[in-house]
C-alpha positions as a Markdown table, in Angstrom:
| # | Residue | x | y | z |
|---|---|---|---|---|
| 1 | Met | 0.5 | 0.2 | 0.0 |
| 2 | Ser | 1.1 | 3.7 | -0.1 |
| 3 | Lys | 1.8 | 5.9 | 1.9 |
| 4 | Gln | -1.6 | 7.7 | 3.2 |
| 5 | Ser | -0.9 | 12.5 | 2.9 |
| 6 | Pro | -1.7 | 13.7 | 6.0 |
| 7 | Glu | -4.8 | 15.0 | 4.2 |
| 8 | Gln | -6.1 | 11.8 | 4.6 |
| 9 | Asp | -4.8 | 10.9 | 8.4 |
| 10 | Val | -6.8 | 13.8 | 9.3 |
| 11 | Asp | -10.4 | 13.2 | 7.2 |
| 12 | Phe | -9.5 | 9.5 | 9.6 |
| 13 | Ile | -9.4 | 11.3 | 12.7 |
| 14 | Lys | -12.1 | 13.6 | 12.4 |
| 15 | Ala | -14.1 | 10.7 | 10.6 |
| 16 | Leu | -13.0 | 8.8 | 14.3 |
| 17 | Ala | -14.1 | 11.7 | 16.8 |
| 18 | Glu | -17.8 | 12.0 | 14.6 |
| 19 | Leu | -18.2 | 8.0 | 14.6 |
| 20 | Leu | -16.9 | 8.7 | 19.0 |
| 21 | Asn | -20.1 | 11.8 | 18.8 |
| 22 | Ala | -22.6 | 9.3 | 17.4 |
| 23 | Asn | -22.4 | 6.3 | 19.3 |
| 24 | Glu | -21.9 | 8.5 | 22.5 |
| 25 | Leu | -18.9 | 6.7 | 23.5 |
| 26 | Thr | -15.7 | 8.1 | 25.9 |
| 27 | Glu | -13.0 | 7.2 | 23.9 |
| 28 | Leu | -11.8 | 5.5 | 20.4 |
| 29 | Ser | -8.4 | 4.0 | 19.9 |
| 30 | Val | -7.4 | 2.7 | 16.2 |
| 31 | Lys | -3.6 | 1.3 | 14.6 |
| 32 | Arg | -4.0 | 2.1 | 10.9 |
| 33 | Glu | -0.9 | -0.3 | 9.2 |
| 34 | Tyr | 0.4 | 1.0 | 5.7 |
| 35 | Gly | 2.5 | -1.3 | 5.2 |
| 36 | Asp | 6.1 | -1.9 | 6.4 |
| 37 | Asp | 7.0 | 0.4 | 9.0 |
| 38 | Asp | 4.1 | 2.3 | 8.2 |
| 39 | Ser | 1.2 | 2.8 | 10.2 |
| 40 | Leu | -0.4 | 5.5 | 12.3 |
| 41 | Glu | -1.9 | 5.2 | 15.9 |
| 42 | Val | -5.0 | 7.3 | 16.9 |
| 43 | Arg | -6.2 | 7.5 | 20.2 |
| 44 | Val | -9.5 | 10.3 | 20.3 |
| 45 | Val | -10.7 | 10.9 | 23.7 |
| 46 | Lys | -13.5 | 13.3 | 25.1 |
| 47 | Gln | -13.8 | 14.3 | 28.2 |
| 48 | Val | -17.3 | 13.4 | 30.1 |
| 49 | Asn | -18.1 | 15.7 | 33.1 |
| 50 | Val | -20.3 | 13.7 | 35.1 |
| 51 | Val | -23.1 | 15.8 | 36.9 |
| 52 | Thr | -25.0 | 13.9 | 40.0 |
| 53 | Thr | -27.5 | 14.6 | 42.0 |
| 54 | Ser | -28.8 | 13.0 | 45.1 |
| 55 | Val | -32.3 | 13.7 | 48.0 |
| 56 | Ala | -29.8 | 15.4 | 50.4 |
| 57 | Ala | -28.5 | 18.0 | 47.7 |
| 58 | Ala | -31.6 | 19.9 | 48.7 |
| 59 | Pro | -31.7 | 20.7 | 51.4 |
| 60 | Val | -27.6 | 21.6 | 52.1 |
| 61 | Ala | -28.4 | 23.9 | 48.7 |
| 62 | Ala | -30.9 | 26.0 | 50.2 |
| 63 | Pro | -29.5 | 27.4 | 53.1 |
| 64 | Val | -26.6 | 28.6 | 51.4 |
| 65 | Leu | -28.9 | 29.9 | 48.7 |
| 66 | Ala | -31.1 | 32.2 | 51.4 |
| 67 | Ala | -28.3 | 32.8 | 53.7 |
| 68 | Pro | -27.5 | 36.8 | 53.1 |
| 69 | Ser | -24.2 | 36.6 | 54.5 |
| 70 | Ala | -22.8 | 33.6 | 52.3 |
| 71 | Thr | -20.2 | 33.5 | 50.4 |
| 72 | Pro | -19.5 | 32.4 | 46.9 |
| 73 | Ala | -16.4 | 30.4 | 48.0 |
| 74 | Ala | -18.9 | 28.5 | 50.3 |
| 75 | Ala | -21.6 | 28.5 | 47.3 |
| 76 | Val | -19.3 | 26.8 | 45.3 |
| 77 | Ala | -18.3 | 24.0 | 47.8 |
| 78 | Val | -22.2 | 22.7 | 47.4 |
| 79 | Glu | -22.6 | 22.5 | 43.7 |
| 80 | Asp | -18.9 | 21.4 | 43.0 |
| 81 | Pro | -19.2 | 18.1 | 45.3 |
| 82 | Ala | -15.7 | 16.7 | 44.1 |
| 83 | Gln | -13.8 | 19.7 | 46.0 |
| 84 | His | -14.7 | 18.8 | 49.0 |
| 85 | Pro | -11.9 | 17.4 | 50.9 |
| 86 | Gly | -13.8 | 14.4 | 52.2 |
| 87 | Ala | -14.7 | 13.3 | 49.2 |
| 88 | Val | -14.7 | 9.9 | 47.9 |
| 89 | Thr | -14.2 | 9.0 | 44.8 |
| 90 | Ser | -14.5 | 6.8 | 42.0 |
| 91 | Pro | -11.0 | 5.5 | 40.6 |
| 92 | Met | -12.0 | 3.5 | 37.8 |
| 93 | Val | -14.7 | 3.6 | 35.4 |
| 94 | Gly | -17.7 | 1.1 | 36.3 |
| 95 | Thr | -21.3 | 0.6 | 37.4 |
| 96 | Ala | -20.8 | 1.9 | 41.6 |
| 97 | Tyr | -23.4 | -0.8 | 43.7 |
| 98 | Leu | -24.6 | 0.6 | 47.1 |
| 99 | Ala | -24.9 | -2.7 | 48.6 |
| 100 | Ala | -23.0 | -6.3 | 47.7 |
| 101 | Glu | -26.1 | -7.8 | 45.8 |
| 102 | Pro | -29.3 | -6.6 | 45.2 |
| 103 | Gly | -31.9 | -6.2 | 47.7 |
| 104 | Ala | -28.8 | -6.0 | 50.2 |
| 105 | Thr | -28.6 | -3.3 | 52.9 |
| 106 | Pro | -26.2 | -1.0 | 51.6 |
| 107 | Phe | -22.5 | -0.9 | 53.0 |
| 108 | Val | -23.1 | 2.6 | 54.4 |
| 109 | Thr | -25.9 | 5.4 | 54.5 |
| 110 | Val | -25.8 | 9.3 | 55.2 |
| 111 | Gly | -25.5 | 9.3 | 58.6 |
| 112 | Ala | -23.8 | 6.2 | 58.9 |
| 113 | Thr | -20.0 | 6.1 | 60.7 |
| 114 | Val | -17.5 | 4.7 | 58.5 |
| 115 | Ser | -14.1 | 3.8 | 59.2 |
| 116 | Glu | -11.2 | 3.9 | 57.0 |
| 117 | Gly | -10.7 | 0.9 | 55.4 |
| 118 | Gln | -14.2 | 0.3 | 55.3 |
| 119 | Thr | -16.6 | -0.7 | 52.0 |
| 120 | Val | -18.5 | 1.7 | 51.1 |
| 121 | Leu | -19.3 | 1.0 | 48.1 |
| 122 | Ile | -18.7 | -1.6 | 45.4 |
| 123 | Ile | -18.0 | -0.5 | 41.7 |
| 124 | Glu | -18.1 | -3.7 | 38.6 |
| 125 | Ala | -15.7 | -3.2 | 35.8 |
| 126 | Met | -15.3 | -5.8 | 33.6 |
| 127 | Lys | -17.0 | -8.1 | 35.4 |
| 128 | Thr | -14.6 | -7.3 | 38.5 |
| 129 | Met | -16.3 | -6.4 | 41.9 |
| 130 | Asn | -13.9 | -3.4 | 43.2 |
| 131 | His | -14.5 | -2.9 | 46.8 |
| 132 | Ile | -13.6 | 0.8 | 47.2 |
| 133 | Pro | -12.9 | 1.5 | 50.9 |
| 134 | Ala | -13.0 | 4.4 | 52.8 |
| 135 | Thr | -10.2 | 7.5 | 52.8 |
| 136 | Lys | -11.0 | 8.2 | 55.8 |
| 137 | Ser | -12.7 | 7.8 | 59.3 |
| 138 | Gly | -15.8 | 10.1 | 60.0 |
| 139 | Val | -19.7 | 10.1 | 59.5 |
| 140 | Val | -20.8 | 9.9 | 56.1 |
| 141 | Lys | -22.4 | 12.7 | 55.0 |
| 142 | Arg | -24.1 | 12.3 | 51.4 |
| 143 | Val | -24.5 | 9.5 | 49.0 |
| 144 | Leu | -23.6 | 11.2 | 45.2 |
| 145 | Val | -24.7 | 8.0 | 43.2 |
| 146 | Ser | -27.6 | 5.8 | 42.8 |
| 147 | Asp | -26.9 | 1.9 | 43.5 |
| 148 | Gly | -26.4 | 0.8 | 39.9 |
| 149 | Thr | -25.4 | 4.5 | 38.1 |
| 150 | Pro | -22.3 | 4.0 | 36.0 |
| 151 | Val | -19.4 | 6.3 | 37.1 |
| 152 | Glu | -16.9 | 8.0 | 35.5 |
| 153 | Phe | -13.2 | 7.7 | 37.0 |
| 154 | Gly | -12.0 | 10.4 | 39.7 |
| 155 | Ala | -16.2 | 11.1 | 39.8 |
| 156 | Pro | -16.9 | 12.2 | 43.5 |
| 157 | Leu | -19.1 | 9.3 | 45.2 |
| 158 | Leu | -19.7 | 10.2 | 48.5 |
| 159 | Ile | -18.3 | 12.6 | 51.0 |
| 160 | Ile | -17.0 | 11.6 | 54.6 |
| 161 | Glu | -16.4 | 14.3 | 57.2 |
């Protein structure tokens, strides 16, 4: 085969980006072999902003909005739980489960006291159940994911204070 031109490579990469968006993918890797010592390897990644909501978020947000002395920094802390110092974040992409099996008691609930290293939930990735430990001891203030929801790497899962 003949060597591809840079314009053809750019068109190929654009087509991969369109394929990524059209199929709601977050990452795509392709290696094209053109012949002896001639290939193109492309990895297209789309950053995904995970937006989570929880029942506990509404009562927390109302006082901040109603309080006349609230500072902008305090409002940002409520809006972005990933920046909270007690946030437990996802170490991988997968599906979060709050209990060991369907119908079982959840590992933790809001108000529960946890010890550092205690399992707070499970993330299933590639048919493997990965126990996620508490990063510190304290009280669970918010659970930011629902049972069976997909999570991205670095997504906040819960808040421990």
